[in-house]
LUMRODREN-66690 format. One record per residue (C-alpha): chain; x, y negated, z negated; residue in one letter; residue number from 1. Coordinates in nm, 2 decimals. Layout:
A / X / Y / Z / a / NUM
...
# end
This chain:
A / 5.45 / -1.90 / -11.24 / m / 1
A / 5.62 / -1.62 / -11.24 / p / 2
A / 5.66 / -1.38 / -11.54 / d / 3
A / 5.97 / -1.36 / -11.63 / l / 4
A / 5.83 / -1.04 / -11.87 / a / 5
A / 5.81 / -0.83 / -11.57 / i / 6
A / 6.18 / -0.78 / -11.52 / s / 7
A / 6.14 / -0.63 / -11.86 / a / 8
A / 5.90 / -0.35 / -11.65 / a / 9
A / 6.27 / -0.26 / -11.43 / q / 10
A / 6.30 / 0.12 / -11.49 / e / 11
A / 6.59 / 0.17 / -11.16 / h / 12
A / 6.87 / -0.04 / -10.99 / e / 13
A / 6.69 / -0.20 / -10.74 / p / 14
A / 6.79 / -0.03 / -10.37 / t / 15
A / 6.87 / -0.21 / -10.08 / f / 16
A / 6.50 / -0.16 / -9.91 / g / 17
A / 6.39 / -0.35 / -10.23 / d / 18
A / 6.63 / -0.67 / -10.13 / y / 19
A / 6.48 / -0.61 / -9.77 / v / 20
A / 6.11 / -0.61 / -9.90 / a / 21
A / 6.25 / -0.93 / -10.08 / l / 22
A / 6.26 / -1.09 / -9.78 / l / 23
A / 5.91 / -1.00 / -9.63 / k / 24
A / 6.09 / -0.87 / -9.31 / p / 25
A / 5.70 / -0.80 / -9.11 / r / 26
A / 5.67 / -1.17 / -9.19 / v / 27
A / 6.03 / -1.29 / -9.07 / m / 28
A / 5.98 / -1.04 / -8.75 / s / 29
A / 5.65 / -1.31 / -8.65 / l / 30
A / 5.90 / -1.59 / -8.73 / v / 31
A / 6.22 / -1.48 / -8.53 / v / 32
A / 5.99 / -1.34 / -8.23 / f / 33
A / 5.82 / -1.73 / -8.19 / t / 34
A / 6.21 / -1.90 / -8.26 / a / 35
A / 6.41 / -1.65 / -8.00 / l / 36
A / 6.11 / -1.76 / -7.77 / v / 37
A / 6.15 / -2.17 / -7.85 / g / 38
A / 6.48 / -2.07 / -7.79 / l / 39
A / 6.42 / -1.88 / -7.42 / l / 40
A / 6.17 / -2.12 / -7.30 / v / 41
A / 6.36 / -2.42 / -7.36 / a / 42
A / 6.52 / -2.62 / -7.06 / p / 43
A / 6.84 / -2.60 / -7.19 / a / 44
A / 7.05 / -2.25 / -7.31 / s / 45
A / 7.29 / -2.17 / -7.56 / l / 46
A / 7.60 / -1.98 / -7.51 / h / 47
A / 7.48 / -1.57 / -7.60 / a / 48
A / 7.65 / -1.57 / -7.95 / i / 49
A / 7.55 / -1.94 / -8.06 / e / 50
A / 7.21 / -1.79 / -7.98 / a / 51
A / 7.27 / -1.47 / -8.22 / v / 52
A / 7.39 / -1.63 / -8.46 / a / 53
A / 7.09 / -1.94 / -8.45 / a / 54
A / 6.81 / -1.64 / -8.44 / m / 55
A / 7.04 / -1.43 / -8.75 / l / 56
A / 7.04 / -1.79 / -8.95 / f / 57
A / 6.68 / -1.86 / -8.88 / i / 58
A / 6.58 / -1.52 / -9.00 / a / 59
A / 6.80 / -1.54 / -9.30 / l / 60
A / 6.57 / -1.87 / -9.36 / g / 61
A / 6.24 / -1.70 / -9.33 / a / 62
A / 6.33 / -1.42 / -9.56 / g / 63
A / 6.50 / -1.69 / -9.83 / a / 64
A / 6.16 / -1.85 / -9.83 / a / 65
A / 5.98 / -1.49 / -9.89 / g / 66
A / 6.23 / -1.43 / -10.14 / a / 67
A / 6.11 / -1.76 / -10.30 / l / 68
A / 5.72 / -1.73 / -10.24 / n / 69
A / 5.80 / -1.36 / -10.42 / m / 70
A / 5.95 / -1.50 / -10.71 / w / 71
A / 5.72 / -1.77 / -10.82 / y / 72
A / 5.40 / -1.58 / -10.75 / d / 73
A / 5.50 / -1.28 / -10.89 / a / 74
A / 5.24 / -1.35 / -11.13 / d / 75
A / 4.91 / -1.32 / -10.90 / i / 76
A / 5.11 / -1.11 / -10.67 / d / 77
A / 5.11 / -0.86 / -11.00 / s / 78
A / 4.69 / -0.88 / -10.99 / i / 79
A / 4.64 / -0.82 / -10.64 / m / 80
A / 4.61 / -0.51 / -10.50 / r / 81
A / 4.75 / -0.60 / -10.17 / r / 82
A / 5.09 / -0.72 / -10.32 / t / 83
A / 5.14 / -0.52 / -10.60 / m / 84
A / 5.37 / -0.34 / -10.49 / n / 85
A / 5.62 / -0.61 / -10.38 / r / 86
A / 5.96 / -0.61 / -10.55 / p / 87
A / 5.88 / -0.88 / -10.83 / v / 88
A / 5.60 / -0.75 / -10.97 / p / 89
A / 5.62 / -0.43 / -10.93 / s / 90
A / 5.97 / -0.45 / -11.14 / g / 91
A / 6.19 / -0.34 / -10.88 / r / 92
A / 6.40 / -0.68 / -10.88 / v / 93
A / 6.38 / -0.91 / -11.18 / a / 94
A / 6.22 / -1.28 / -11.09 / p / 95
A / 6.53 / -1.47 / -11.19 / d / 96
A / 6.71 / -1.23 / -10.92 / e / 97
A / 6.48 / -1.32 / -10.66 / a / 98
A / 6.49 / -1.70 / -10.76 / l / 99
A / 6.87 / -1.69 / -10.64 / a / 100
A / 6.89 / -1.47 / -10.39 / i / 101
A / 6.63 / -1.69 / -10.23 / g / 102
A / 6.74 / -2.05 / -10.35 / i / 103
A / 7.13 / -1.89 / -10.22 / g / 104
A / 7.02 / -1.77 / -9.88 / l / 105
A / 6.84 / -2.08 / -9.83 / s / 106
A / 7.15 / -2.33 / -9.84 / g / 107
A / 7.33 / -2.07 / -9.65 / l / 108
A / 7.11 / -2.05 / -9.33 / s / 109
A / 7.07 / -2.39 / -9.33 / v / 110
A / 7.44 / -2.51 / -9.38 / v / 111
A / 7.52 / -2.21 / -9.07 / m / 112
A / 7.28 / -2.31 / -8.87 / l / 113
A / 7.37 / -2.67 / -8.82 / g / 114
A / 7.73 / -2.56 / -8.77 / l / 115
A / 7.63 / -2.30 / -8.49 / a / 116
A / 7.38 / -2.53 / -8.30 / t / 117
A / 7.28 / -2.89 / -8.41 / n / 118
A / 7.19 / -3.05 / -8.73 / m / 119
A / 6.80 / -3.15 / -8.61 / l / 120
A / 6.78 / -2.76 / -8.62 / a / 121
A / 6.88 / -2.72 / -8.90 / a / 122
A / 6.68 / -3.03 / -9.09 / s / 123
A / 6.38 / -2.88 / -8.97 / l / 124
A / 6.51 / -2.55 / -9.09 / l / 125
A / 6.53 / -2.66 / -9.42 / a / 126
A / 6.18 / -2.85 / -9.40 / i / 127
A / 6.01 / -2.52 / -9.28 / t / 128
A / 6.16 / -2.37 / -9.60 / i / 129
A / 6.06 / -2.65 / -9.84 / l / 130
A / 5.74 / -2.63 / -9.69 / f / 131
A / 5.68 / -2.30 / -9.73 / y / 132
A / 5.79 / -2.31 / -10.11 / v / 133
A / 5.70 / -2.62 / -10.24 / a / 134
A / 5.40 / -2.75 / -10.04 / i / 135
A / 5.19 / -2.43 / -9.99 / y / 136
A / 5.31 / -2.20 / -10.26 / t / 137
A / 5.36 / -2.42 / -10.54 / i / 138
A / 5.11 / -2.69 / -10.44 / w / 139
A / 4.83 / -2.57 / -10.22 / l / 140
A / 4.78 / -2.20 / -10.27 / k / 141
A / 4.65 / -2.24 / -10.61 / r / 142
A / 4.49 / -2.57 / -10.59 / r / 143
A / 4.29 / -2.62 / -10.26 / t / 144
A / 4.05 / -2.37 / -9.99 / p / 145
A / 4.27 / -2.56 / -9.72 / q / 146
A / 4.59 / -2.40 / -9.85 / n / 147
A / 4.58 / -2.21 / -9.55 / i / 148
A / 4.50 / -2.48 / -9.29 / v / 149
A / 4.77 / -2.72 / -9.42 / i / 150
A / 5.01 / -2.44 / -9.55 / g / 151
A / 4.96 / -2.29 / -9.20 / g / 152
A / 5.26 / -2.58 / -9.05 / a / 153
A / 5.56 / -2.39 / -9.20 / a / 154
A / 5.48 / -2.08 / -8.99 / g / 155
A / 5.41 / -2.32 / -8.71 / a / 156
A / 5.77 / -2.44 / -8.68 / f / 157
A / 5.99 / -2.16 / -8.60 / p / 158
A / 5.92 / -2.22 / -8.20 / p / 159
A / 5.99 / -2.55 / -8.27 / v / 160
A / 6.37 / -2.47 / -8.41 / i / 161
A / 6.41 / -2.24 / -8.17 / g / 162
A / 6.37 / -2.50 / -7.91 / w / 163
A / 6.57 / -2.75 / -8.10 / v / 164
A / 6.82 / -2.53 / -8.12 / a / 165
A / 6.88 / -2.48 / -7.80 / a / 166
A / 6.82 / -2.85 / -7.68 / t / 167
A / 6.90 / -3.08 / -8.00 / g / 168
A / 6.55 / -3.26 / -7.97 / s / 169
A / 6.18 / -3.21 / -8.01 / v / 170
A / 5.93 / -3.19 / -7.67 / s / 171
A / 5.52 / -3.18 / -7.59 / l / 172
A / 5.62 / -2.83 / -7.52 / e / 173
A / 5.75 / -2.79 / -7.88 / a / 174
A / 5.44 / -2.98 / -8.02 / c / 175
A / 5.21 / -2.74 / -7.85 / l / 176
A / 5.39 / -2.45 / -7.99 / m / 177
A / 5.36 / -2.54 / -8.32 / f / 178
A / 4.99 / -2.63 / -8.29 / a / 179
A / 4.94 / -2.25 / -8.13 / l / 180
A / 5.05 / -2.13 / -8.45 / i / 181
A / 4.93 / -2.39 / -8.68 / f / 182
A / 4.54 / -2.33 / -8.50 / m / 183
A / 4.61 / -1.96 / -8.49 / w / 184
A / 4.71 / -1.94 / -8.86 / t / 185
A / 4.34 / -2.03 / -9.05 / p / 186
A / 4.14 / -1.79 / -8.86 / p / 187
A / 4.38 / -1.52 / -8.93 / h / 188
A / 4.44 / -1.58 / -9.28 / f / 189
A / 4.05 / -1.62 / -9.37 / w / 190
A / 3.98 / -1.24 / -9.16 / a / 191
A / 4.17 / -1.10 / -9.41 / l / 192
A / 4.04 / -1.29 / -9.68 / a / 193
A / 3.67 / -1.17 / -9.62 / l / 194
A / 3.78 / -0.80 / -9.67 / f / 195
A / 4.04 / -0.91 / -9.95 / m / 196
A / 3.78 / -1.13 / -10.11 / r / 197
A / 3.81 / -0.97 / -10.48 / s / 198
A / 4.18 / -0.98 / -10.48 / d / 199
A / 4.15 / -1.39 / -10.44 / y / 200
A / 3.89 / -1.42 / -10.70 / e / 201
A / 4.07 / -1.22 / -10.93 / d / 202
A / 4.40 / -1.34 / -10.91 / a / 203
A / 4.25 / -1.72 / -10.91 / g / 204
A / 4.38 / -1.83 / -10.56 / v / 205
A / 4.10 / -2.06 / -10.45 / p / 206
A / 4.04 / -1.89 / -10.08 / m / 207
A / 3.77 / -2.04 / -9.84 / l / 208
A / 3.61 / -1.68 / -9.92 / t / 209
A / 3.60 / -1.75 / -10.28 / v / 210
A / 3.53 / -2.10 / -10.31 / t / 211
A / 3.26 / -2.16 / -10.03 / h / 212
A / 3.18 / -1.76 / -9.97 / g / 213
A / 3.21 / -1.53 / -9.70 / r / 214
A / 2.91 / -1.69 / -9.43 / p / 215
A / 3.11 / -2.00 / -9.43 / a / 216
A / 3.46 / -1.87 / -9.43 / a / 217
A / 3.28 / -1.66 / -9.10 / r / 218
A / 3.17 / -2.01 / -8.92 / r / 219
A / 3.49 / -2.19 / -9.02 / h / 220
A / 3.67 / -1.85 / -8.83 / i / 221
A / 3.45 / -1.91 / -8.53 / l / 222
A / 3.54 / -2.30 / -8.54 / a / 223
A / 3.90 / -2.25 / -8.56 / y / 224
A / 3.91 / -1.97 / -8.29 / t / 225
A / 3.69 / -2.26 / -8.05 / l / 226
A / 4.00 / -2.51 / -8.12 / l / 227
A / 4.24 / -2.27 / -8.05 / l / 228
A / 4.16 / -2.24 / -7.68 / v / 229
A / 4.25 / -2.55 / -7.53 / p / 230
A / 4.57 / -2.55 / -7.72 / v / 231
A / 4.67 / -2.20 / -7.57 / s / 232
A / 4.52 / -2.28 / -7.19 / l / 233
A / 4.75 / -2.64 / -7.23 / w / 234
A / 5.04 / -2.45 / -7.29 / l / 235
A / 4.95 / -2.17 / -7.04 / a / 236
A / 4.89 / -2.45 / -6.76 / l / 237
A / 5.25 / -2.67 / -6.87 / g / 238
A / 5.59 / -2.62 / -6.81 / p / 239
A / 5.64 / -2.31 / -7.04 / v / 240
A / 5.37 / -2.17 / -6.87 / g / 241
A / 5.29 / -1.96 / -6.57 / g / 242
A / 5.05 / -1.68 / -6.43 / p / 243
A / 5.16 / -1.45 / -6.64 / v / 244
A / 5.09 / -1.68 / -6.96 / s / 245
A / 4.76 / -1.82 / -6.76 / l / 246
A / 4.64 / -1.45 / -6.77 / a / 247
A / 4.70 / -1.39 / -7.12 / a / 248
A / 4.54 / -1.68 / -7.20 / a / 249
A / 4.24 / -1.64 / -7.06 / v / 250
A / 4.22 / -1.26 / -7.14 / v / 251
A / 4.31 / -1.29 / -7.51 / l / 252
A / 4.10 / -1.58 / -7.61 / n / 253
A / 3.79 / -1.42 / -7.42 / l / 254
A / 3.85 / -1.12 / -7.66 / m / 255
A / 3.90 / -1.36 / -7.99 / f / 256
A / 3.61 / -1.57 / -7.93 / i / 257
A / 3.40 / -1.23 / -7.87 / r / 258
A / 3.57 / -1.12 / -8.21 / g / 259
A / 3.50 / -1.43 / -8.41 / a / 260
A / 3.16 / -1.48 / -8.28 / v / 261
A / 3.07 / -1.10 / -8.40 / r / 262
A / 3.24 / -1.20 / -8.71 / i / 263
A / 3.06 / -1.48 / -8.73 / c / 264
A / 2.69 / -1.33 / -8.67 / m / 265
A / 2.78 / -1.06 / -8.89 / r / 266
A / 2.53 / -1.06 / -9.21 / a / 267
A / 2.68 / -0.95 / -9.54 / e / 268
A / 2.46 / -0.61 / -9.59 / s / 269
A / 2.61 / -0.49 / -9.30 / v / 270
A / 2.99 / -0.58 / -9.33 / a / 271
A / 2.96 / -0.44 / -9.63 / q / 272
A / 2.82 / -0.17 / -9.52 / g / 273
A / 3.09 / -0.06 / -9.28 / d / 274
A / 3.38 / -0.14 / -9.50 / g / 275
A / 3.42 / -0.49 / -9.27 / y / 276
A / 3.52 / -0.29 / -8.98 / a / 277
A / 3.49 / -0.59 / -8.75 / a / 278
A / 3.68 / -0.81 / -8.98 / e / 279
A / 4.00 / -0.57 / -9.03 / k / 280
A / 3.96 / -0.54 / -8.65 / a / 281
A / 3.97 / -0.87 / -8.59 / f / 282
A / 4.28 / -0.94 / -8.86 / f / 283
A / 4.46 / -0.70 / -8.65 / r / 284
A / 4.43 / -0.84 / -8.31 / a / 285
A / 4.50 / -1.14 / -8.42 / s / 286
A / 4.87 / -1.06 / -8.47 / l / 287
A / 4.86 / -0.92 / -8.12 / f / 288
A / 4.67 / -1.26 / -7.98 / y / 289
A / 5.01 / -1.44 / -8.13 / l / 290
A / 5.26 / -1.15 / -8.00 / f / 291
A / 5.12 / -1.10 / -7.66 / l / 292
A / 5.08 / -1.51 / -7.60 / h / 293
A / 5.48 / -1.60 / -7.66 / f / 294
A / 5.56 / -1.24 / -7.51 / g / 295
A / 5.38 / -1.38 / -7.21 / a / 296
A / 5.56 / -1.74 / -7.22 / f / 297
A / 5.87 / -1.59 / -7.24 / l / 298
A / 5.80 / -1.32 / -6.89 / a / 299
A / 5.71 / -1.69 / -6.73 / d / 300
A / 6.05 / -1.80 / -6.79 / a / 301
A / 6.23 / -1.45 / -6.67 / v / 302
A / 6.03 / -1.52 / -6.40 / v / 303
A / 6.15 / -1.82 / -6.31 / r / 304
A / 6.47 / -1.82 / -6.42 / q / 305
A / 6.48 / -1.48 / -6.13 / a / 306
A / 6.33 / -1.70 / -5.88 / s / 307
# end
């Protein structure tokens, strides 16, 4: 639970930049991009104004979830080096203010997305926010090493929301885009946990690296990477894919598997000796993996529309 005493540490009025940081803009950028691709590759189209409105309200929903996560996790965020400078744990934004912003933006984004597109898309956005805050942040994160595995569903919903905003229904293609992000999330975050284990250990967060050790996390990264490959290829060979997606899937999966195998085979003494360079490289590569996959889907959609 957040320590409301953090607000006493505030010495200055929060700036506009503090409020922007409260919404986790880097996470929001990935959410908005995958949602945009889901909307644009769908076999239906929205008016440009409706599409822009949909993206705006999906972004606000993502920001709302980030603010609520930052409000609830302020106590452990203040312990972890990676998060201690966030607006709430650093005292730049008061916890009750972050809570109010999160709740307000949640309601606004869901209602407005429903008005701009359809109620199914709005319902999925509401489910996504609730899942991220209630299921992942409040329930799973501090209780089980499966926090990232199950909680990853929250980050996998955006392309489905984009698809549904355009079509009004869920399809196999939308579910496969969900599955791609869902299977990508564990190796992405476990790579981070390999070189940030002490942060999670100090904060009492039961990441796999803390509860089962780094060797187990390395094996799990490889296993999930291998499970990710067929999902990626299925999408590339399906209606949302095409030659660009297939080429991207082959190249990106080969690189991702190579990185996962390298991580899995590394001795802990070697990793410590080079400052977890391979693990950090894999973590950065995982971001490019997802962005380039969805970028390829978008490129194939443009090619189809032009032909």
